[in-house]
N, C-alpha and C positions, 0 to 999 in steps of 0.2 A: 517687454517693457512697452508701455503705451504711453503715448506723449499726447498733448491736448491738442486736438484738431487734425491728428494725423492717424489716418486707418492704416492698421498693419494688417496685411493680407493673410488670410490663413493658408495652410500648404496646399488646401483644394484649390486656391484660385491662381496658384503660379501656373504659366503654361511653358514648357521646357519645350525650347526649340534646337534642332541641329543646326550642322553649317549652312543647310541649304533651306533653312527657313521652315522645315518641316518639324511638326509636334512629334517630341520624344519624351520618353520618360525617364527618370533618373535610374541608374542601375546601381546597385549594391550588392555587395557580397553574400548579403543575407537579405531575403526577401521575406518580411513578415507576413505570416498568412494566420489570421485569427484562429482556425481549426488546429494549426498545429499544437499551440499551447494547450488547447481544451483537449485534444485526443490524448496526449502526454498526461496532462493532469487528470483527465477522468481515468486512465490505465491505472495510474498511482494511486487513485482513489479507489479503485475496484480491488487492490490489493490489499487487504485486510486481514491478516493472520490475527490478529489481535481480537476479531469479531468473535472467532472461535472460542478464544478463551474466554471471554462473557458467557457463552452458551455453557462452556465444561464448567465455569463456577457454580452456575444454578443447576446443572446436573449432579455436581458434587453435592449439593444440598439437597437431592432428591425432590428436583422440581422440574414441573413440565410446561412447555410454553401451551396456553390454551387461549384462544380469542385475542392474541396480542400480550396477554400478561402471564407472568410466571406464578404457578401456584403448586404449593407442597403436595405431593401423591404419596398418601400413606403407603403404599405396597413398595415404594423406591427408599423408605427410610429407613430398611434394614443396614445398606451399605452407605446411607448419607453422612456426609462430615457436617459439624456446625457449621453457620456462618462464617465464625473467624478461620475455622480451618480451609474450607472452601476458597474464603477469600485470599490467604497465604500461598495457598498452593497455585491458585490462577496467577497472582501477582509472579510468583516464582517462574511460571509458564511465560509470562510476558518478556522476560528478559530473551526467549528466544522466538517469541511470536510478535514481531512488529515489524512496520515497514523497513524501518533501516536495516535490520536483518536480512528482510527478504531482497534487497537491493545490494546487499554486500557480495563479496567474492570470498567464499568459503572452499576449502577443499575437503577430501575425503577424513583426514586426521583431524582437523580442527572440527568437523562435524561431531566424529565420533567421542573426541576429548569434551566438548561441550555438552552434548547429551549426557554422557556419564557423569558428568559435574552435576547437572542440573536434578538428576535422579538421586545421587548420593544425598544431596543438598535436601531434596523432597523426603526421602527416608529419615534423615536425621531428625529434620522438623515434625515429621508424623510421630517418632517415635518418643522425642523429646517433650512433646506438647499433646501426648495421645489423649489426656483427659478434655482438656479445652479445644481439640480439635474434633472431638466424639469418636475417637478411635476405640470400638468395643471387641474387635476380632482380628485374627491374621488376615482373615479374608478381605477386610478392606484395605490393609496394607498392600497387599496386591493388587487389588482393583485399583487405587489411586497410582501405584507405581505403572501399571502397563498404561493407563490414560495419559500418565506425565512422558512416558517414554515415548508412545505413539505419537501425541502431540509435537513433542520438542523433535523428534527424530525427522518427521515428515517436514515439520515447516522449515528445518536446518537444511535438508536435502533440495528444497525448493531453489535456494541461491548457487547451489553446486554447480560451478563450472559457470557463474554468470546467467544462469537461465533466465530469470528475469529479467536484469539488465541488458541482456541482450534482446529481449522480447522488446522492451521499452525503445531501446536505441534503434531496432528494427521500424519501429513505429513512427519514430523521428525521423530516419533516414527516408521511409515510405514518404511520410509529408513532405521531407525536403526534395524529392525527386517529383512530387506533385508540383510543389511549388515553382522549379524550374520549368515544368512543362506551362503551367498557368503564364510565366514572365514570357516565355516564346511566344505564345498565344497573344499575349498583350502587344508585345513588339509588332506582330503581323497585322492585327487589327488595330487600325490607328484611331478608331472611337470606341475603345474598349472602356474609357472613363465615361462616355456619355450614354453607352449601352448599359 
């Protein structure tokens, strides 16, 4: 709140002194370091299991990434699905391939149950919508089944026993240790604000 004619000092303008009149800096249980938030956010941003689903969607349509653009490739069209089929199968895989799932805590039974459920749903969708999905042979059913199985199972295995969560917590813990060491250095060097 600003009053007319009264200058309110900013936090940087305060000088804290101890009982002896020596400059000191307020201590808190949490020492914020801008890099800590950035490191954790960067790591979470890099965990993008949904990015592979987008690639799979294009591959299911028989497309190849050439010069940063997806192009239909004639020799891949034999096992390719229609855009609708590829889109629906990719959306189904997104239920397992997301950051939320990557950061969750799953056990082996949950992984197996969820993988089986997604595979069954994919097969039902392919059989029920065979014409609109572009299914022309049994080979296509097996091909899509293996893609869905592999992606779903591997993606769900990542968070098993909190693997990725521990990695992120380890990064946060490492930053906190670094923060504590930085705070000790600041207390030792009285002119750290100036330098």
